[in-house]
C-alpha positions, 0 to 999 in steps of 0.5 A, a space after each residue: 620807740 624810746 630807750 625803755 621800750 628798746 630795753 624791754 624788747 631786748 629783755 623779751 628776746 633774751 627771755 625767749 632764748 631761755 635766759 632768766 629775764 623778766 619784765 612786765 607784760 603790759 610794757 611790751 611794745 607790741 605794735 613795733 614787734 608786730 611790724 617787725 614780724 610782718 616784715 620778716 614774714 613778708 621777706 620769708 614768704 617771697 623767698 620761699 615762693 621763689 625757692 619753691 618754684 626753683 624746686 618745682 614744688 610750688 603749689 599754684 593757686 587756682 587763679 594763678 597764671 603762667 606768665 610765660 604764656 603772656 604776650 604783652 604788646 603795648 601800654 594802654 594806660 598808666 595810673 597811680 599804682 601801675 600800668 595797663 598793657 594790651 596783650 594775649 594770654 594763651 591766645 585770648 585778648 587780654 588787658 594786663 595790669 601790673 600793680 606796684 605798691 611803691 619802693 621801700 622808701 615810700 611804702 613800709 613792709 607792713 603796708 605791703 604785707 597788708 595790701 598783698 594779703 587784701 589782694 590775695 583775698 580779693 582775687 580768690 573771690 574775683 576769679 569765681 565771678 561770672 556775669 556778662 556785665 562784669 569784666 571777666 577775670 582771667 588770672 593773677 600772679 603774686 610774684 610776676 618776676 618772669 614777666 616779659 614787658 615790651 621795650 621802647 621798640 615794641 619787642 618783649 624782653 625780660 625786664 626787672 619787675 618791682 619786688 612789690 608788684 603783682 599782676 592781674 590779667 583781665 579780658 580785653 574790652 575793646 570799646 573804651 570806657 563809658 565816660 569817653 562814650 558819653 563825651 562823644 555824645 554830649 551834643 546830641 545825647 543818647 537815644 532813650 533806648 540806648 540809655 536804658 540798656 546801659 543803665 540796666 547793664 550797670 544796675 545788673 552788674 552791681 546787683 550781681 556783685 552785691 549778691 556776692 557780698 562785694 562792694 565796688 566802692 569806686 563806681 564811676 563812668 571811667 570804670 565802666 567799659 563797653 564792648 563792640 556790641 556796646 554792652 557795659 562791663 564793670 571794671 576794677 571792682 576788686 583791685 580798686 579796693 586795694 588801690 583806694 587805700 591810698 587817700 590821694 586816689 579819693 580826690 577830685 583829681 581822679 574824677 571819683 569825688 563827684 560820685 562819692 556818697 555823703 557818708 564816704 565823704 564824711 568819713 563815716 562807716 559805709 556799706 553796699 549802699 555807697 555803690 547805690 549812691 554812685 550808681 545814681 550819679 552815673 544814671 544822671 550822667 548817662 541820661 544827660 551826657 554831662 559830667 556831674 558837678 563840672 562847674 565846681 572845682 573846689 574839693 571843699 565846696 563840693 564836699 560841703 555841698 553834698 554832705 551838709 547842703 544835700 547838693 545833687 545834680 539837677 534833674 532835667 524838667 522833662 525827665 520821666 517821673 519814674 526815672 527821676 524817682 530812681 535818681 532821687 531815691 538812690 542818692 538819698 542822704 540816708 543810706 537806709 532810704 536808698 533802693 537795693 540794686 535788685 529793686 533798681 533793676 526791677 524798676 528800670 525793667 518796668 520803664 523799659 517795658 512801658 517804653 516798648 508798649 508806646 508808639 514810636 515817636 522819637 526816642 529823644 522826646 524824653 530829654 529836656 
């Protein structure tokens, strides 16, 4: 901001205090004033929440957890924005995700306010969702300052929580993620009936999210969890949208690039159909038990291929025609030409019904 803008903003403040100072309306540095206001409101909000809690007058949100009931045991995984812990909440096995959007020298107050606001809106929707193929949301905390984290020796202790952190609690899904499961089966591949059940689980979960006006935006095998009965559950559909605001998360380094729709890669507007495209890549991946584009290492090469040259994974020759058609239709370059997820569910159910009516002659025959 230059000296003239500084003087004009100073004049504005003096005029607001009652002094007779006038300036042109179009000369205000509104962007800078807005950021200053957001910073002030963010600090006031956190301070007020803490003060309200100390007076026992804080009104809890419907989805807000009591962190004193959390027993965090050990770390499951660490990522760009935080750490996932295994634990229990009020006797239920849970996964606890502690998200930290960075220190003040990395993330501005305005960015933090925006992300916390987005997070608030998403958990307000997320806690109302209930579907067998979507990871169950247990609760969240916007100010998890009383959270007890495990020490190096495994005992819970009161640890200093980053001021910009938020906490999400989800059901614990014990079977690992889909990518790990596919890697274990990469030599023998999946029986066709197992493949179909997984494909239907994913399709039904996405159909449900889309019916609730939710776009996942990061559909990939790593974000799909399996329970002990091998039921697939979609994970990270709400928080992933907050995390994905960091451009570094949307690169080949995280495994996301190969699943991204052409319009997303090309920086164009997108909608729920980007999930449909990503589903088609997962469908191919589950069928073949291979990672998409595993032999392409360059971001530029893959982006150019997918966006400009219509590059897609190679469908095996003996793949059933109806299944191959779903793949091709869902990864069409034009989002409007892709199926809706309810159509995908219908067509996969038709394939399943046809398979059930066939004589049993070995379910691996469909693979090339």
